[in-house]
MARTI-862452 format. One record per atom (N, C-alpha, C, O): x, y, z; residue number from 1; atom name. Coordinates in nm, 2 decimals, padded with zeros to 4 digits. Atoms other than C-alpha are relative to their C-alpha. Example, Ala and Ser with C-alpha at 12.3 -4.5 7.8 and 13.67 -1.06 7.14 Angstrom:
REM MARTI-862452
(r (00.09; -00.12; 00.00); 1; N)
(r (01.23; -00.45; 00.78); 1; CA)
(r (00.09; 00.12; 00.00); 1; C)
(r (00.19; 00.12; 00.07); 1; O)
(r (-00.09; -00.11; 00.00); 2; N)
(r (01.37; -00.11; 00.71); 2; CA)
(r (-00.08; 00.11; 00.08); 2; C)
(r (-00.03; 00.22; 00.09); 2; O)
This chain:
REM MARTI-862452
(r (-00.04; -00.14; 00.01); 1; N)
(r (05.09; -03.53; 00.00); 1; CA)
(r (-00.09; 00.07; -00.10); 1; C)
(r (-00.11; 00.03; -00.21); 1; O)
(r (00.08; -00.08; 00.09); 2; N)
(r (04.86; -03.27; -00.15); 2; CA)
(r (00.08; 00.11; -00.06); 2; C)
(r (00.17; 00.17; 00.00); 2; O)
(r (-00.06; -00.10; 00.07); 3; N)
(r (04.97; -03.03; -00.41); 3; CA)
(r (-00.10; 00.10; -00.06); 3; C)
(r (-00.21; 00.06; -00.09); 3; O)
(r (00.08; -00.09; 00.07); 4; N)
(r (04.83; -02.71; -00.55); 4; CA)
(r (00.02; -00.01; -00.15); 4; C)
(r (00.13; -00.05; -00.19); 4; O)
(r (-00.02; 00.01; 00.14); 5; N)
(r (04.77; -02.69; -00.92); 5; CA)
(r (00.12; 00.09; -00.04); 5; C)
(r (00.19; 00.05; -00.14); 5; O)
(r (-00.10; -00.09; 00.04); 6; N)
(r (05.01; -02.40; -00.94); 6; CA)
(r (00.14; -00.06; 00.03); 6; C)
(r (00.24; -00.01; -00.04); 6; O)
(r (-00.13; 00.06; -00.03); 7; N)
(r (05.29; -02.62; -00.80); 7; CA)
(r (00.04; -00.10; -00.11); 7; C)
(r (00.16; -00.13; -00.13); 7; O)
(r (-00.03; 00.09; 00.11); 8; N)
(r (05.27; -02.84; -01.11); 8; CA)
(r (00.07; 00.07; -00.11); 8; C)
(r (00.15; 00.01; -00.18); 8; O)
(r (-00.06; -00.08; 00.10); 9; N)
(r (05.38; -02.56; -01.33); 9; CA)
(r (00.15; 00.00; 00.01); 9; C)
(r (00.20; 00.04; 00.12); 9; O)
(r (-00.15; 00.01; 00.00); 10; N)
(r (05.75; -02.60; -01.42); 10; CA)
(r (00.06; -00.13; 00.03); 10; C)
(r (00.18; -00.15; 00.02); 10; O)
(r (-00.05; 00.13; -00.03); 11; N)
(r (05.77; -02.96; -01.32); 11; CA)
(r (00.04; -00.07; -00.13); 11; C)
(r (-00.02; -00.06; -00.23); 11; O)
(r (-00.04; 00.08; 00.11); 12; N)
(r (05.95; -03.20; -01.55); 12; CA)
(r (-00.10; -00.12; -00.01); 12; C)
(r (-00.15; -00.17; 00.09); 12; O)
(r (00.09; 00.11; 00.02); 13; N)
(r (05.73; -03.47; -01.71); 13; CA)
(r (00.08; -00.11; -00.08); 13; C)
(r (00.14; -00.08; -00.18); 13; O)
(r (-00.06; 00.12; 00.05); 14; N)
(r (05.86; -03.82; -01.78); 14; CA)
(r (-00.10; -00.11; -00.03); 14; C)
(r (-00.21; -00.11; 00.04); 14; O)
(r (00.09; 00.12; 00.02); 15; N)
(r (05.69; -04.13; -01.92); 15; CA)
(r (00.05; -00.11; 00.10); 15; C)
(r (00.15; -00.09; 00.17); 15; O)
(r (-00.04; 00.11; -00.10); 16; N)
(r (05.69; -04.45; -01.71); 16; CA)
(r (00.11; -00.08; -00.06); 16; C)
(r (00.16; -00.18; 00.01); 16; O)
(r (-00.12; 00.07; 00.05); 17; N)
(r (05.97; -04.57; -01.94); 17; CA)
(r (00.12; 00.09; 00.00); 17; C)
(r (00.22; 00.07; -00.07); 17; O)
(r (-00.11; -00.09; -00.03); 18; N)
(r (06.19; -04.28; -01.83); 18; CA)
(r (00.04; 00.09; -00.12); 18; C)
(r (00.15; 00.14; -00.13); 18; O)
(r (-00.02; -00.09; 00.11); 19; N)
(r (06.16; -04.07; -02.15); 19; CA)
(r (-00.05; 00.14; 00.04); 19; C)
(r (-00.16; 00.16; 00.09); 19; O)
(r (00.04; -00.14; -00.04); 20; N)
(r (06.16; -03.69; -02.09); 20; CA)
(r (-00.10; 00.05; -00.11); 20; C)
(r (-00.08; 00.04; -00.23); 20; O)
(r (00.10; -00.06; 00.09); 21; N)
(r (05.85; -03.53; -02.24); 21; CA)
(r (00.00; 00.15; -00.01); 21; C)
(r (-00.01; 00.20; -00.12); 21; O)
(r (-00.01; -00.14; 00.00); 22; N)
(r (05.89; -03.17; -02.13); 22; CA)
(r (-00.03; 00.06; 00.14); 22; C)
(r (-00.03; -00.02; 00.23); 22; O)
(r (00.04; -00.06; -00.13); 23; N)
(r (05.80; -02.92; -01.86); 23; CA)
(r (-00.14; 00.05; -00.01); 23; C)
(r (-00.19; 00.09; -00.12); 23; O)
(r (00.14; -00.05; -00.01); 24; N)
(r (05.45; -02.82; -01.75); 24; CA)
(r (00.00; 00.15; -00.02); 24; C)
(r (00.06; 00.22; 00.06); 24; O)
(r (00.02; -00.14; 00.02); 25; N)
(r (05.36; -02.48; -01.89); 25; CA)
(r (-00.12; 00.05; 00.07); 25; C)
(r (-00.12; 00.16; 00.13); 25; O)
(r (00.13; -00.04; -00.06); 26; N)
(r (05.00; -02.46; -01.76); 26; CA)
(r (-00.08; -00.12; 00.02); 26; C)
(r (-00.06; -00.23; -00.03); 26; O)
(r (00.10; 00.11; -00.03); 27; N)
(r (04.71; -02.67; -01.63); 27; CA)
(r (-00.13; 00.05; -00.05); 27; C)
(r (-00.18; 00.16; -00.02); 27; O)
(r (00.13; -00.03; 00.05); 28; N)
(r (04.38; -02.68; -01.81); 28; CA)
(r (-00.10; -00.07; 00.09); 28; C)
(r (-00.09; -00.19; 00.12); 28; O)
(r (00.09; 00.06; -00.09); 29; N)
(r (04.09; -02.73; -01.57); 29; CA)
(r (-00.14; 00.00; -00.06); 29; C)
(r (-00.18; 00.09; -00.13); 29; O)
(r (00.14; 00.01; 00.05); 30; N)
(r (03.74; -02.86; -01.66); 30; CA)
(r (-00.09; 00.05; 00.11); 30; C)
(r (-00.10; -00.01; 00.22); 30; O)
(r (00.08; -00.06; -00.11); 31; N)
(r (03.52; -02.63; -01.46); 31; CA)
(r (-00.13; -00.07; 00.03); 31; C)
(r (-00.18; -00.07; 00.14); 31; O)
(r (00.12; 00.07; -00.02); 32; N)
(r (03.21; -02.84; -01.52); 32; CA)
(r (00.02; -00.12; 00.09); 32; C)
(r (-00.07; -00.15; 00.18); 32; O)
(r (-00.03; 00.12; -00.08); 33; N)
(r (03.37; -03.15; -01.36); 33; CA)
(r (00.08; 00.04; 00.12); 33; C)
(r (00.08; -00.04; 00.22); 33; O)
(r (-00.08; -00.04; -00.11); 34; N)
(r (03.59; -02.96; -01.12); 34; CA)
(r (00.13; -00.07; 00.02); 34; C)
(r (00.17; -00.10; 00.13); 34; O)
(r (-00.13; 00.07; 00.00); 35; N)
(r (03.91; -03.14; -01.21); 35; CA)
(r (00.09; 00.04; -00.11); 35; C)
(r (00.05; 00.11; -00.20); 35; O)
(r (-00.10; -00.03; 00.10); 36; N)
(r (04.23; -03.10; -01.40); 36; CA)
(r (-00.03; -00.09; -00.12); 36; C)
(r (-00.06; -00.21; -00.11); 36; O)
(r (00.03; 00.07; 00.12); 37; N)
(r (04.18; -03.20; -01.76); 37; CA)
(r (00.13; -00.03; -00.08); 37; C)
(r (00.15; -00.14; -00.13); 37; O)
(r (-00.12; 00.02; 00.08); 38; N)
(r (04.52; -03.15; -01.93); 38; CA)
(r (00.11; 00.08; 00.06); 38; C)
(r (00.09; 00.18; 00.13); 38; O)
(r (-00.13; -00.08; -00.03); 39; N)
(r (04.88; -03.03; -01.88); 39; CA)
(r (00.05; 00.04; -00.13); 39; C)
(r (00.07; -00.03; -00.23); 39; O)
(r (-00.06; -00.05; 00.13); 40; N)
(r (05.02; -02.81; -02.15); 40; CA)
(r (00.15; 00.01; 00.02); 40; C)
(r (00.20; 00.03; 00.13); 40; O)
(r (-00.15; 00.00; 00.00); 41; N)
(r (05.39; -02.83; -02.24); 41; CA)
(r (00.06; 00.12; -00.06); 41; C)
(r (00.18; 00.15; -00.04); 41; O)
(r (-00.04; -00.13; 00.05); 42; N)
(r (05.41; -02.49; -02.41); 42; CA)
(r (-00.12; 00.08; -00.03); 42; C)
(r (-00.24; 00.03; -00.03); 42; O)
(r (00.12; -00.09; 00.02); 43; N)
(r (05.19; -02.19; -02.48); 43; CA)
(r (-00.07; -00.04; -00.13); 43; C)
(r (-00.01; -00.08; -00.23); 43; O)
(r (00.08; 00.04; 00.12); 44; N)
(r (04.90; -02.26; -02.72); 44; CA)
(r (-00.02; 00.13; -00.07); 44; C)
(r (-00.11; 00.21; -00.04); 44; O)
(r (00.01; -00.12; 00.09); 45; N)
(r (04.94; -01.99; -02.99); 45; CA)
(r (-00.04; -00.05; -00.14); 45; C)
(r (00.04; -00.13; -00.20); 45; O)
(r (00.05; 00.05; 00.13); 46; N)
(r (04.74; -02.06; -03.30); 46; CA)
(r (-00.07; 00.11; -00.08); 46; C)
(r (-00.13; 00.20; -00.03); 46; O)
(r (00.07; -00.10; 00.09); 47; N)
(r (04.62; -01.86; -03.60); 47; CA)
(r (-00.13; -00.04; -00.05); 47; C)
(r (-00.22; 00.04; -00.08); 47; O)
(r (00.13; 00.05; 00.05); 48; N)
(r (04.33; -02.08; -03.69); 48; CA)
(r (-00.05; -00.11; 00.10); 48; C)
(r (00.02; -00.16; 00.19); 48; O)
(r (00.06; 00.10; -00.08); 49; N)
(r (04.09; -02.32; -03.52); 49; CA)
(r (00.07; -00.14; -00.02); 49; C)
(r (00.09; -00.21; 00.08); 49; O)
(r (-00.07; 00.13; 00.04); 50; N)
(r (04.25; -02.62; -03.70); 50; CA)
(r (00.14; -00.01; 00.06); 50; C)
(r (00.18; -00.11; 00.11); 50; O)
(r (-00.13; -00.01; -00.06); 51; N)
(r (04.59; -02.51; -03.59); 51; CA)
(r (00.00; -00.02; 00.15); 51; C)
(r (00.09; -00.08; 00.21); 51; O)
(r (00.01; 00.01; -00.15); 52; N)
(r (04.48; -02.47; -03.23); 52; CA)
(r (-00.03; -00.15; 00.04); 52; C)
(r (00.02; -00.20; 00.14); 52; O)
(r (00.03; 00.14; -00.03); 53; N)
(r (04.33; -02.83; -03.24); 53; CA)
(r (00.13; -00.08; -00.01); 53; C)
(r (00.15; -00.17; 00.08); 53; O)
(r (-00.13; 00.08; 00.03); 54; N)
(r (04.66; -02.97; -03.38); 54; CA)
(r (00.09; 00.02; 00.12); 54; C)
(r (00.15; -00.07; 00.17); 54; O)
(r (-00.09; -00.03; -00.11); 55; N)
(r (04.87; -02.79; -03.12); 55; CA)
(r (-00.05; -00.06; 00.13); 55; C)
(r (00.03; -00.11; 00.21); 55; O)
(r (00.06; 00.05; -00.13); 56; N)
(r (04.63; -02.89; -02.84); 56; CA)
(r (00.02; -00.15; 00.01); 56; C)
(r (00.05; -00.19; 00.12); 56; O)
(r (-00.02; 00.15; -00.01); 57; N)
(r (04.66; -03.26; -02.93); 57; CA)
(r (00.15; -00.03; 00.01); 57; C)
(r (00.18; -00.13; 00.08); 57; O)
(r (-00.14; 00.03; 00.00); 58; N)
(r (05.04; -03.25; -02.98); 58; CA)
(r (00.07; 00.05; 00.12); 58; C)
(r (00.17; -00.01; 00.16); 58; O)
(r (-00.08; -00.07; -00.10); 59; N)
(r (05.15; -03.02; -02.70); 59; CA)
(r (-00.07; -00.01; 00.14); 59; C)
(r (-00.03; 00.07; 00.23); 59; O)
(r (00.06; 00.02; -00.13); 60; N)
(r (04.92; -03.13; -02.41); 60; CA)
(r (-00.01; -00.14; 00.03); 60; C)
(r (00.00; -00.23; -00.05); 60; O)
(r (00.02; 00.14; -00.05); 61; N)
(r (04.88; -03.44; -02.20); 61; CA)
(r (-00.12; -00.01; 00.08); 61; C)
(r (-00.15; 00.08; 00.17); 61; O)
(r (00.12; 00.02; -00.08); 62; N)
(r (04.56; -03.57; -02.06); 62; CA)
(r (00.04; -00.03; 00.14); 62; C)
(r (00.13; -00.11; 00.17); 62; O)
(r (-00.03; 00.02; -00.14); 63; N)
(r (04.56; -03.55; -01.69); 63; CA)
(r (-00.03; -00.15; 00.05); 63; C)
(r (00.03; -00.19; 00.15); 63; O)
(r (00.03; 00.14; -00.03); 64; N)
(r (04.41; -03.91; -01.68); 64; CA)
(r (00.13; -00.09; -00.01); 64; C)
(r (00.14; -00.19; 00.05); 64; O)
(r (-00.12; 00.09; 00.02); 65; N)
(r (04.75; -04.04; -01.80); 65; CA)
(r (00.11; 00.03; 00.11); 65; C)
(r (00.21; -00.04; 00.10); 65; O)
(r (-00.09; -00.02; -00.11); 66; N)
(r (04.93; -03.90; -01.49); 66; CA)
(r (00.00; -00.11; 00.09); 66; C)
(r (-00.11; -00.15; 00.15); 66; O)
(r (-00.01; 00.12; -00.09); 67; N)
(r (05.05; -04.19; -01.28); 67; CA)
(r (00.05; 00.05; 00.14); 67; C)
(r (00.00; 00.00; 00.24); 67; O)
(r (-00.06; -00.05; -00.13); 68; N)
(r (05.25; -04.00; -01.01); 68; CA)
(r (00.05; 00.14; -00.01); 68; C)
(r (00.09; 00.19; -00.11); 68; O)
(r (-00.05; -00.14; 00.00); 69; N)
(r (05.34; -03.65; -00.90); 69; CA)
(r (00.07; 00.01; 00.14); 69; C)
(r (00.01; 00.00; 00.24); 69; O)
(r (-00.08; -00.03; -00.12); 70; N)
(r (05.61; -03.57; -00.65); 70; CA)
(r (00.09; 00.11; -00.04); 70; C)
(r (00.05; 00.23; -00.05); 70; O)
(r (-00.09; -00.11; 00.05); 71; N)
(r (05.92; -03.38; -00.76); 71; CA)
(r (00.00; 00.00; -00.15); 71; C)
(r (00.04; 00.11; -00.21); 71; O)
(r (00.03; 00.01; 00.14); 72; N)
(r (05.85; -03.49; -01.12); 72; CA)
(r (-00.13; -00.05; -00.02); 72; C)
(r (-00.20; -00.10; 00.07); 72; O)
(r (00.13; 00.06; 00.03); 73; N)
(r (05.54; -03.60; -01.30); 73; CA)
(r (00.03; -00.12; -00.09); 73; C)
(r (00.10; -00.11; -00.19); 73; O)
(r (-00.01; 00.12; 00.08); 74; N)
(r (05.52; -03.95; -01.44); 74; CA)
(r (-00.13; -00.03; -00.07); 74; C)
(r (-00.23; -00.03; 00.00); 74; O)
(r (00.12; 00.03; 00.08); 75; N)
(r (05.27; -04.02; -01.72); 75; CA)
(r (00.01; -00.13; -00.07); 75; C)
(r (00.13; -00.18; -00.09); 75; O)
(r (00.00; 00.13; 00.07); 76; N)
(r (05.17; -04.34; -01.89); 76; CA)
(r (00.06; 00.02; -00.14); 76; C)
(r (00.03; 00.11; -00.21); 76; O)
(r (-00.06; 00.00; 00.14); 77; N)
(r (05.36; -04.42; -02.21); 77; CA)
(r (-00.10; -00.05; -00.10); 77; C)
(r (-00.09; -00.03; -00.22); 77; O)
(r (00.11; 00.06; 00.08); 78; N)
(r (05.05; -04.60; -02.34); 78; CA)
(r (-00.10; 00.11; -00.03); 78; C)
(r (-00.14; 00.18; 00.06); 78; O)
(r (00.10; -00.11; 00.03); 79; N)
(r (04.81; -04.36; -02.53); 79; CA)
(r (-00.13; -00.04; 00.06); 79; C)
(r (-00.18; -00.15; 00.06); 79; O)
(r (00.14; 00.01; -00.06); 80; N)
(r (04.48; -04.31; -02.35); 80; CA)
(r (-00.10; 00.05; -00.10); 80; C)
(r (-00.07; 00.16; -00.16); 80; O)
(r (00.10; -00.04; 00.10); 81; N)
(r (04.18; -04.29; -02.57); 81; CA)
(r (-00.06; 00.14; 00.04); 81; C)
(r (-00.09; 00.17; 00.15); 81; O)
(r (00.05; -00.14; -00.01); 82; N)
(r (04.06; -03.93; -02.62); 82; CA)
(r (-00.15; -00.01; 00.03); 82; C)
(r (-00.22; -00.11; -00.01); 82; O)
(r (00.14; -00.01; -00.03); 83; N)
(r (03.72; -03.84; -02.48); 83; CA)
(r (-00.07; 00.04; -00.13); 83; C)
(r (-00.02; 00.13; -00.20); 83; O)
(r (00.07; -00.05; 00.12); 84; N)
(r (03.47; -03.81; -02.77); 84; CA)
(r (-00.05; 00.14; 00.02); 84; C)
(r (-00.09; 00.18; 00.13); 84; O)
(r (00.05; -00.13; -00.01); 85; N)
(r (03.38; -03.46; -02.84); 85; CA)
(r (-00.15; 00.00; 00.03); 85; C)
(r (-00.22; -00.08; -00.02); 85; O)
(r (00.13; 00.00; -00.04); 86; N)
(r (03.06; -03.37; -02.68); 86; CA)
(r (-00.09; 00.03; -00.12); 86; C)
(r (-00.06; 00.11; -00.20); 86; O)
(r (00.10; -00.03; 00.11); 87; N)
(r (02.76; -03.39; -02.91); 87; CA)
(r (-00.06; 00.13; 00.02); 87; C)
(r (-00.07; 00.19; 00.13); 87; O)
(r (00.06; -00.13; -00.01); 88; N)
(r (02.60; -03.07; -03.00); 88; CA)
(r (-00.12; 00.00; 00.09); 88; C)
(r (-00.20; -00.09; 00.08); 88; O)
(r (00.12; -00.01; -00.09); 89; N)
(r (02.35; -02.96; -02.74); 89; CA)
(r (-00.12; 00.01; -00.08); 89; C)
(r (-00.13; 00.08; -00.18); 89; O)
(r (00.12; -00.01; 00.07); 90; N)
(r (02.00; -03.01; -02.85); 90; CA)
(r (-00.06; 00.14; 00.00); 90; C)
(r (-00.04; 00.22; 00.10); 90; O)
(r (00.05; -00.14; 00.01); 91; N)
(r (01.84; -02.69; -02.97); 91; CA)
(r (-00.12; 00.01; 00.09); 91; C)
(r (-00.20; -00.08; 00.10); 91; O)
(r (00.11; -00.02; -00.09); 92; N)
(r (01.60; -02.54; -02.72); 92; CA)
(r (-00.13; 00.01; -00.09); 92; C)
(r (-00.13; 00.04; -00.20); 92; O)
(r (00.13; 00.00; 00.07); 93; N)
(r (01.23; -02.57; -02.81); 93; CA)
(r (-00.03; 00.14; -00.04); 93; C)
(r (00.00; 00.24; 00.03); 93; O)
(r (00.03; -00.13; 00.06); 94; N)
(r (01.12; -02.28; -03.03); 94; CA)
(r (-00.12; 00.05; 00.08); 94; C)
(r (-00.22; -00.02; 00.10); 94; O)
(r (00.11; -00.07; -00.08); 95; N)
(r (00.90; -02.04; -02.83); 95; CA)
(r (-00.12; 00.01; -00.10); 95; C)
(r (-00.11; 00.04; -00.21); 95; O)
(r (00.12; -00.02; 00.07); 96; N)
(r (00.54; -02.03; -02.94); 96; CA)
(r (-00.03; 00.15; -00.03); 96; C)
(r (00.02; 00.23; 00.05); 96; O)
(r (00.03; -00.14; 00.02); 97; N)
(r (00.42; -01.71; -03.10); 97; CA)
(r (-00.09; 00.06; 00.11); 97; C)
(r (-00.16; -00.02; 00.18); 97; O)
(r (00.07; -00.06; -00.11); 98; N)
(r (00.27; -01.46; -02.87); 98; CA)
(r (-00.15; -00.04; 00.01); 98; C)
(r (-00.21; -00.06; 00.11); 98; O)
(r (00.14; 00.03; 00.00); 99; N)
(r (-00.09; -01.53; -02.98); 99; CA)
(r (-00.03; -00.14; 00.05); 99; C)
(r (-00.13; -00.16; 00.11); 99; O)
(r (00.02; 00.13; -00.05); 100; N)
(r (-00.05; -01.90; -02.91); 100; CA)
(r (00.03; -00.02; 00.15); 100; C)
(r (-00.04; -00.10; 00.22); 100; O)
(r (-00.04; 00.01; -00.14); 101; N)
(r (00.11; -01.85; -02.57); 101; CA)
(r (-00.12; 00.05; 00.09); 101; C)
(r (-00.14; 00.00; 00.20); 101; O)
(r (00.10; -00.06; -00.08); 102; N)
(r (-00.18; -01.64; -02.44); 102; CA)
(r (-00.14; -00.02; -00.04); 102; C)
(r (-00.23; 00.05; -00.01); 102; O)
(r (00.13; 00.03; 00.05); 103; N)
(r (-00.47; -01.80; -02.61); 103; CA)
(r (-00.08; -00.06; 00.12); 103; C)
(r (-00.03; -00.14; 00.20); 103; O)
(r (00.08; 00.05; -00.10); 104; N)
(r (-00.76; -01.88; -02.38); 104; CA)
(r (-00.05; -00.14; -00.04); 104; C)
(r (-00.08; -00.17; -00.16); 104; O)
(r (00.05; 00.14; 00.02); 105; N)
(r (-00.85; -02.25; -02.35); 105; CA)
(r (-00.13; -00.02; 00.07); 105; C)
(r (-00.13; -00.02; 00.20); 105; O)
(r (00.13; 00.02; -00.07); 106; N)
(r (-01.22; -02.31; -02.28); 106; CA)
(r (-00.04; -00.15; -00.01); 106; C)
(r (-00.14; -00.19; 00.04); 106; O)
């Protein structure tokens, strides 16, 4: 059975040990990979970057941990290792000065 992402919103989330976790508030999608990344359990409202990171870790569930979706969502009770934060992108090569770019080579 196929579901739309919008159908996940409002569903109850339980662990595979039958513990109630919460209700899905929103779905975070990784646009680069084209897949669901996380389920949020409440709105993410933060005053600072550190506060946002804390709320993001405490109030979201990685979609990798979802085991089943029907009328409820069942997630793994075992913690799944977080993906390492992407390393900073390498800086682009510095452009040569105008004189060097258009110098004649004989």
